[in-house]
N, C-alpha and C positions, 0 to 999 in steps of 0.2 A: 173271498180270495184264497184262504187256506185250502179250500177244497180242490184247487187246481194241482196241489201237490200229490194227490192220490188218483189212481186210475179208477174212475167211476164210469158207469154206463152213461152214454150220452142221451140226454132227454131234452125236452123243450124247456123245462125249468133251468137246467144247467146252461143251455145255450143262451137263454135270455139273460141269465146272470153274467155270462161271459161277455155278451154284447154290452150290457149295462156297465160293467167294470171298465171295459175298453172305452166306452163313451165318457165315463167319469174321468179317467186319466187323460183322455184327449182334451177334454175341457179344462182340466186342471192346469195344463201347460200355459195357456194364455192368462188364466187367473193368477198363476204364480208370478206373472210379469207385472201385475198391478197390486200385489199384496205386500204391504210394508213389513219391515222387520226391525227388531231392536238391535242397536249397535252401541255398546258401551253405555247402556241405559237411555239412549236417545232413539226415538222412533224415526226410522228412515223411510220417507215417503217419496223421495225423488225417483221418477221412473227410470232414469239412466242408472242410478245406483242399484235399484231393485233388480233391473235386468242383468247388470254386471254380476251381482251376487248369485242370481239364479243360474246364469250360464256357467259360473265357476263351481256350482255345487250340484244340483240335481238335474239340470237340463239334459245332459247326455244320457243319464240313466233313464229318465222319463222317455226320451226319444227312442232309445233302444227297445224298451218294453213295448211301447206303442207300435213301433215298426214290426216287432215280432208278432204282436197280436194281429195286426193287419195282414201279415204274411200267412198267419194261421188261417184267417178267414178266406184268403185267396186260395189256399191249399184245400180247404174243406169244400170250396165251391168247384174244385176240379181244375183250377187254372195252373197249379204247380204241384210238385211232390217233394217236400223237404221234411222228411220225417225226423232226422236228428236234431233239427232246429227246435222242435217242440219240446224235446227233453231238456234242452238248455233253457227254454223259456220258463220252465218251472222254477229254476234257480233264480232267474231274473225277477220273476213274480214274487218270490219270497223277499227279495231286496225291496221291492215295492211295498210289501206288507210291513216291513220294518220301518219304511219311510212314513207310512200311514200312522204308525204308533208314535213317531217322533214328534 
């Protein structure tokens, strides 16, 4: 993921890594809806409470990053031309990197 912060020549390996990261974060969203958390020393496993906490914390950040990734794929396939959005996506991806280390 940190490699996206630099302008590197596009190759099959980097493209595969990009697709893999996007797939990972796409699958992470539904998994986050069923992953319990600790609240005041108590493990919270009720689906409604888990979903509420996720929607109040990382959901919109995850959704934004995934939407930007899919827009990038659409643009690369020739369906759109949104160049400035990709520069912003690098900043958003760095937020995602910090979340990974959290």
